[in-house]
C-alpha positions as CSV (number, residue, x, y, z in Angstrom):
1,M,-0.2,-0.1,0.1
2,K,1.3,3.5,-0.8
3,K,-0.1,6.6,0.4
4,F,0.3,10.1,-1.4
5,G,-0.9,13.0,0.5
6,N,-4.6,12.3,0.4
7,Y,-4.4,9.6,-2.1
8,I,-4.2,6.0,-1.1
9,L,-3.6,3.3,-3.5
10,T,-3.7,-0.4,-2.7
11,A,-3.9,-3.7,-4.9
12,G,-7.8,-3.3,-4.2
13,L,-8.5,0.1,-5.0
14,L,-9.4,2.0,-8.4
15,L,-7.0,4.5,-9.5
16,G,-7.7,7.6,-8.0
17,M,-9.8,6.9,-4.9
18,L,-9.7,9.7,-2.8
19,A,-11.5,11.3,0.3
20,V,-10.9,15.0,0.9
21,P,-11.2,15.6,4.4
22,V,-12.9,18.6,5.6
23,Q,-14.6,20.3,8.6
24,A,-17.3,18.3,10.4
25,E,-20.8,19.0,10.0
26,E,-23.0,20.7,12.0
27,V,-26.2,19.3,11.5
28,S,-28.6,19.8,14.9
29,E,-31.7,17.7,15.1
30,S,-33.6,20.6,16.4
31,T,-33.3,22.1,13.3
32,V,-36.5,23.6,12.0
33,L,-37.7,22.3,8.4
34,K,-37.4,24.5,5.9
35,L,-39.5,24.3,2.7
36,R,-36.8,24.7,-0.6
37,E,-37.9,26.6,-3.4
38,Q,-35.0,25.1,-5.9
39,P,-36.3,22.8,-8.6
40,F,-34.9,19.0,-8.5
41,L,-33.9,16.6,-10.9
42,S,-36.9,15.0,-11.9
43,A,-37.5,11.4,-13.5
44,P,-40.2,10.8,-16.1
45,D,-43.6,9.6,-15.2
46,M,-44.5,6.1,-15.8
47,A,-48.2,7.3,-16.2
48,V,-47.5,8.5,-20.0
49,M,-45.9,5.6,-21.1
50,P,-48.2,3.5,-23.5
51,K,-48.7,0.0,-22.2
52,K,-47.7,-1.2,-25.1
53,F,-44.2,-0.2,-24.6
54,L,-43.9,-1.8,-21.0
55,Y,-42.5,-5.1,-20.2
56,D,-45.3,-7.5,-19.4
57,S,-44.5,-9.9,-16.7
58,G,-47.8,-11.9,-17.2
59,I,-48.6,-11.7,-13.4
60,E,-51.8,-9.3,-13.2
61,I,-52.3,-7.7,-9.8
62,A,-54.2,-4.3,-9.8
63,Y,-52.9,-1.4,-7.5
64,P,-55.3,-1.8,-4.6
65,E,-58.4,0.6,-5.1
66,D,-58.3,1.7,-1.4
67,G,-54.5,1.8,-1.1
68,V,-51.8,-0.2,-0.4
69,K,-52.0,-1.4,3.3
70,G,-48.8,-4.0,3.9
71,I,-46.8,-6.2,6.0
72,Y,-43.1,-7.1,5.7
73,L,-41.9,-10.7,4.9
74,T,-38.3,-11.9,5.4
75,E,-37.1,-14.3,2.5
76,N,-37.4,-17.0,5.1
77,T,-41.0,-16.6,5.6
78,A,-41.6,-16.0,1.7
79,A,-39.7,-19.3,1.3
80,N,-42.4,-21.1,3.3
81,P,-45.6,-22.1,1.5
82,E,-47.6,-22.7,4.9
83,R,-46.5,-19.3,6.5
84,V,-47.3,-17.7,3.3
85,D,-50.8,-19.2,3.3
86,E,-51.0,-18.5,6.9
87,L,-50.4,-14.5,6.1
88,I,-52.8,-14.4,3.1
89,G,-55.6,-15.9,5.6
90,Y,-54.2,-12.7,7.8
91,L,-54.7,-10.2,5.0
92,N,-57.9,-11.5,3.7
93,S,-59.4,-11.3,7.5
94,N,-58.6,-7.6,7.2
95,D,-58.0,-4.9,4.9
96,L,-54.5,-5.6,4.3
97,N,-53.4,-6.2,0.9
98,A,-49.8,-5.9,0.4
99,M,-46.4,-7.9,1.2
100,V,-42.9,-6.3,1.0
101,I,-40.5,-9.4,0.7
102,D,-36.9,-9.0,0.9
103,I,-35.1,-9.9,-2.8
104,K,-32.0,-8.3,-1.5
105,N,-31.5,-8.5,1.9
106,D,-29.7,-6.5,4.4
107,H,-26.3,-8.4,4.4
108,G,-26.6,-8.3,0.5
109,H,-27.5,-11.8,-0.7
110,V,-30.2,-11.8,-3.4
111,T,-32.8,-14.1,-2.2
112,T,-34.1,-16.1,-5.2
113,D,-32.3,-17.3,-8.4
114,F,-33.2,-14.9,-11.3
115,N,-30.6,-16.4,-13.9
116,S,-29.5,-12.9,-14.4
117,D,-26.9,-12.2,-16.5
118,D,-25.5,-9.8,-13.8
119,A,-22.3,-11.2,-12.4
120,H,-22.8,-9.7,-9.0
121,I,-26.1,-11.1,-8.9
122,Q,-25.1,-14.6,-9.7
123,K,-22.5,-14.5,-7.3
124,N,-24.6,-13.3,-4.7
125,T,-27.8,-15.2,-5.2
126,I,-29.1,-17.7,-2.2
127,P,-32.1,-19.0,-3.5
128,V,-34.2,-19.2,0.0
129,I,-37.0,-18.5,-2.6
130,S,-36.9,-21.7,-4.4
131,D,-39.5,-21.0,-6.9
132,I,-40.2,-17.1,-7.2
133,N,-42.7,-17.8,-10.0
134,A,-44.8,-20.0,-7.9
135,L,-45.0,-17.1,-5.6
136,M,-46.2,-14.7,-8.2
137,K,-48.6,-16.9,-9.3
138,R,-50.1,-17.3,-5.6
139,F,-49.9,-13.6,-5.1
140,E,-52.0,-12.9,-8.5
141,E,-54.8,-15.8,-7.4
142,E,-55.2,-13.7,-4.1
143,Q,-54.6,-10.4,-5.5
144,V,-52.0,-9.6,-2.7
145,Y,-49.8,-6.8,-4.0
146,P,-46.1,-7.5,-4.3
147,I,-43.3,-5.4,-3.5
148,A,-39.7,-6.0,-3.8
149,R,-37.8,-4.7,-1.1
150,I,-34.0,-4.1,-2.3
151,V,-31.3,-3.0,0.1
152,A,-29.3,-0.6,-2.1
153,F,-26.3,0.7,-0.3
154,K,-25.6,-1.7,2.9
155,D,-24.0,-4.6,1.5
156,S,-21.4,-6.5,3.3
157,L,-21.0,-9.3,0.4
158,L,-20.1,-6.6,-2.3
159,A,-18.1,-4.4,-0.2
160,Q,-15.8,-7.8,0.7
161,E,-15.5,-9.0,-2.9
162,E,-15.0,-5.4,-3.9
163,P,-13.0,-3.2,-1.7
164,G,-12.8,-0.6,-4.6
165,M,-16.7,-0.2,-4.3
166,S,-16.6,0.7,-0.7
167,F,-15.0,2.6,2.2
168,L,-11.2,1.9,3.3
169,N,-9.5,2.9,6.4
170,P,-6.3,4.5,6.1
171,D,-4.6,1.1,6.4
172,G,-6.4,-0.2,3.5
173,S,-9.2,-2.1,5.5
174,I,-12.4,-2.1,5.0
175,W,-14.3,0.4,7.2
176,E,-17.2,-1.3,9.2
177,Y,-19.6,-1.0,12.0
178,G,-18.9,-2.2,14.9
179,N,-21.4,-4.9,14.2
180,G,-19.5,-5.7,11.3
181,E,-22.1,-4.5,8.9
182,L,-20.3,-2.8,5.3
183,F,-21.5,-0.1,3.0
184,I,-21.0,0.2,-0.9
185,N,-20.3,3.5,-2.0
186,P,-23.2,5.6,-3.5
187,F,-20.9,7.7,-5.5
188,L,-20.0,4.9,-8.1
189,K,-22.5,4.2,-10.6
190,E,-21.2,0.5,-10.6
191,T,-23.1,0.3,-7.3
192,W,-26.3,2.2,-8.7
193,D,-26.5,-0.3,-11.6
194,Y,-26.3,-3.4,-9.3
195,A,-29.6,-2.2,-7.1
196,V,-31.4,-1.3,-10.3
197,N,-30.6,-4.7,-12.1
198,V,-31.9,-6.5,-9.2
199,G,-34.9,-4.3,-9.1
200,I,-35.6,-5.0,-13.1
201,E,-35.3,-8.7,-11.9
202,A,-37.7,-8.7,-9.4
203,A,-40.3,-6.9,-12.1
204,K,-39.8,-9.1,-14.7
205,V,-40.9,-11.9,-12.5
206,G,-44.1,-9.8,-11.5
207,F,-43.3,-7.6,-8.7
208,K,-45.4,-4.4,-9.1
209,E,-43.4,-2.4,-7.5
210,V,-39.3,-2.1,-6.4
211,Q,-38.8,-0.5,-3.1
212,F,-35.2,0.7,-2.4
213,D,-34.0,0.8,1.4
214,Y,-30.7,2.0,2.6
215,V,-30.7,4.6,0.1
216,R,-27.6,6.4,2.0
217,F,-24.4,7.0,3.0
218,P,-23.6,5.4,6.5
219,E,-23.7,7.6,9.6
220,V,-20.1,7.9,9.6
221,F,-20.3,10.8,7.2
222,S,-21.9,12.7,9.8
223,N,-18.5,13.8,10.4
224,D,-16.4,14.6,6.9
225,D,-13.4,14.3,8.9
226,N,-13.7,10.6,9.0
227,G,-10.4,9.6,8.0
228,L,-11.8,7.5,5.1
229,F,-10.6,6.8,1.7
230,Y,-13.3,6.4,-1.3
231,D,-13.9,7.1,-4.9
232,M,-16.0,10.0,-5.7
233,G,-16.6,8.8,-9.3
234,E,-18.3,11.6,-11.3
235,F,-18.9,13.5,-8.5
236,A,-15.4,14.2,-7.6
237,D,-15.1,17.3,-10.1
238,L,-18.0,19.1,-9.1
239,D,-18.1,22.4,-7.8
240,L,-19.8,21.4,-4.2
241,T,-19.2,20.9,-0.9
242,P,-18.5,17.0,0.1
243,T,-22.1,17.6,1.6
244,E,-23.9,18.9,-1.6
245,K,-22.0,16.1,-3.4
246,R,-23.4,13.2,-1.1
247,V,-27.0,15.0,-1.2
248,K,-26.7,15.3,-5.4
249,A,-25.5,11.3,-5.4
250,I,-28.4,9.7,-3.7
251,S,-31.1,12.0,-5.3
252,D,-29.5,11.3,-8.7
253,F,-29.6,7.8,-7.9
254,V,-33.1,7.5,-7.4
255,A,-33.8,9.2,-10.5
256,Y,-31.7,7.3,-12.4
257,A,-33.5,3.9,-10.5
258,R,-37.0,5.2,-11.5
259,E,-35.9,5.9,-15.1
260,K,-34.4,2.5,-15.8
261,L,-37.5,0.8,-14.3
262,M,-39.7,2.5,-15.9
263,P,-40.1,0.3,-18.9
264,Y,-40.9,-2.6,-16.7
265,G,-44.3,-1.2,-15.4
266,V,-43.3,-1.1,-11.6
267,E,-43.9,1.8,-9.4
268,V,-40.7,2.9,-7.4
269,S,-40.6,3.6,-4.0
270,V,-37.8,4.4,-1.4
271,D,-37.6,4.0,2.5
272,I,-36.2,6.8,4.4
273,F,-35.5,8.4,8.0
274,G,-38.6,10.1,9.1
275,Y,-36.1,12.3,10.7
276,A,-35.0,13.3,7.4
277,A,-38.2,15.1,6.6
278,T,-37.8,17.2,10.0
279,V,-34.7,18.7,8.9
280,S,-33.6,20.8,6.2
281,E,-31.6,18.0,5.0
282,A,-30.0,14.8,6.6
283,S,-26.7,16.0,4.7
284,G,-24.5,13.3,6.8
285,I,-25.8,10.3,5.4
286,G,-26.6,12.1,2.1
287,Q,-30.8,12.3,2.4
288,D,-32.5,15.1,1.2
289,F,-36.4,14.0,1.6
290,S,-37.5,16.7,-1.3
291,A,-35.1,15.7,-3.6
292,I,-35.7,12.1,-2.9
293,S,-39.3,12.5,-3.1
294,N,-39.5,14.2,-6.0
295,N,-38.2,11.5,-8.0
296,V,-40.4,8.5,-6.8
297,D,-43.7,7.1,-6.9
298,V,-43.8,6.2,-3.0
299,I,-42.2,7.5,-0.3
300,S,-42.0,5.3,2.6
301,S,-40.9,7.2,6.0
302,M,-39.8,5.1,9.0
303,I,-41.9,7.1,11.6
304,Y,-41.8,4.5,14.5
305,P,-42.5,6.0,17.7
306,S,-39.5,4.0,19.0
307,H,-37.2,5.6,16.6
308,W,-37.6,9.3,18.0
309,G,-35.5,10.8,21.0
310,P,-36.9,11.9,24.2
311,G,-37.9,15.6,23.2
312,N,-38.8,15.0,19.6
313,F,-42.3,16.6,19.4
314,D,-42.1,17.8,22.7
315,L,-42.6,14.2,24.4
316,S,-40.4,12.9,26.9
317,A,-41.0,9.2,25.8
318,P,-42.3,9.0,22.3
319,D,-42.7,5.3,22.0
320,L,-45.2,5.9,24.9
321,Y,-47.3,7.8,22.4
322,P,-48.0,6.3,19.3
323,Y,-50.9,8.3,18.0
324,E,-49.0,11.6,19.1
325,V,-46.0,10.9,17.0
326,V,-47.4,10.0,13.9
327,D,-49.9,13.0,14.3
328,E,-47.1,15.5,14.8
329,Y,-45.1,13.8,12.0
330,M,-47.6,14.0,9.5
331,K,-48.0,17.9,10.3
332,V,-44.3,18.4,9.0
333,E,-44.3,15.6,6.0
334,L,-47.6,16.4,4.1
335,P,-46.8,20.3,3.8
336,L,-43.5,19.4,2.5
337,L,-44.7,16.7,-0.1
338,E,-47.2,19.2,-1.1
339,S,-44.8,21.8,-2.0
340,L,-43.2,19.1,-4.5
341,E,-43.6,20.0,-8.4
342,N,-44.4,15.7,-8.2
343,M,-45.7,14.5,-5.3
344,P,-45.7,10.8,-4.6
345,T,-48.1,8.8,-2.4
346,T,-47.1,8.7,1.3
347,R,-47.0,5.2,2.8
348,P,-45.3,5.3,6.1
349,W,-43.6,2.7,8.1
350,L,-45.4,2.0,11.4
351,Q,-44.2,0.0,14.3
352,D,-45.9,-3.2,15.3
353,F,-43.0,-4.5,17.6
354,T,-42.0,-3.8,20.9
355,A,-38.8,-1.7,21.5
356,S,-37.9,-2.7,25.0
357,Y,-34.4,-2.1,24.4
358,L,-35.5,1.8,25.2
359,G,-35.2,0.6,29.0
360,A,-37.8,0.7,31.8
361,G,-40.0,4.1,31.2
362,Y,-39.2,5.0,27.6
363,Y,-41.0,1.8,26.0
364,K,-44.5,0.1,26.0
365,E,-45.6,-3.2,24.6
366,Y,-47.2,-2.7,21.3
367,G,-50.2,-4.7,20.0
368,Q,-53.1,-4.0,18.4
369,A,-54.4,-0.9,20.2
370,E,-50.9,0.9,19.7
371,V,-50.8,-0.2,16.0
372,M,-54.5,1.2,15.6
373,A,-53.5,4.4,17.0
374,Q,-50.8,4.9,14.6
375,V,-53.3,4.0,11.6
376,Q,-55.9,6.4,13.3
377,A,-53.2,9.4,13.3
378,L,-52.5,8.7,9.1
379,K,-56.4,8.8,8.7
380,D,-56.8,11.6,10.5
381,H,-54.6,13.4,8.1
382,G,-56.0,11.7,4.9
383,V,-53.3,9.3,4.5
384,T,-54.8,5.6,3.8
385,E,-51.6,4.0,2.9
386,F,-48.9,2.2,5.2
387,L,-46.7,-0.7,6.0
388,L,-46.2,-2.6,9.0
389,W,-42.9,-3.7,10.5
390,N,-42.3,-6.7,12.6
391,A,-39.0,-8.4,12.0
392,G,-40.4,-11.9,13.1
393,N,-43.2,-11.3,10.8
394,V,-45.8,-11.6,13.6
395,Y,-48.6,-9.0,13.1
396,S,-51.0,-7.4,15.6
397,Y,-53.1,-5.4,13.3
């Protein structure tokens, strides 16, 4: 390994990888949201595309008339016919109508075999869902709206395989979270294409929506002076601050993904921290709520009461107040969305789990009453779409 000033070269790196340390950002969680006036890059609208030019997967599942109301399934749950039948029965017993399924998971595995020409997809496929076509047919029979969850930039597998597509410590090792998780670099178009190619494969088998999660830089970028080395690709020479470059990279990826997926006739959605809507921009991780929302069909803010700290929305322990948290949050998000040129559907993620890790006095047991309180808060703002998160896929709605 050789180091030249702020450049570092190793056998695993692309030529010219660099990170330019700058002063740390100062982003306060109490920053008041200010609506932005400048126009954002905008992807074309799928609605204007004649259907005869769109890819036909052969799977006919209509967008639910009363809006998407869904639950999350891991690949292991989706691979178990008995569990799928059980959860379809659960959906049929209420007004839920959709399932979000892990197709590229948090570790980086593609969870079903698409027989793709993409080398990274081929290498990183673990076909837990052995017959994706049969699953899609089952959803078509029951008219369950299927959403493919694709984790975009948290990807330990690809980072290990291609260190030059990740972030490096000064000694040339791959930077990782304390829990060992790795990220790939959103500045690089190669990482964009990988996520988009998985989305295309999902659309081709019949998924009606592609939902990108972890559309961001890791939190370590809350401090620009983090000592990491990485390639900034086409963004390196732009006359922008490091913060602005991150925001542009993430926003441009979203517009790019929507444009590339448009011929396949799918909706494109993005999961985003609810916090990102309450500040001018979550610049450390590159999430500008307005810029992202302006370029998707659906925005899914993660607004779990457990994810807000003491004092947010003037609540001492937000997890104890499921209705109030959602109510206060929507007072911020909806005016922001309405100010955009291209307003997406809002479909927040709601909490259907107990956050006991918050400690005594700061959490409560979540069951049907707490879930319905969140749903009611959305209804009181005219929002009829939502998704429920429970890592174990056990729901109380």
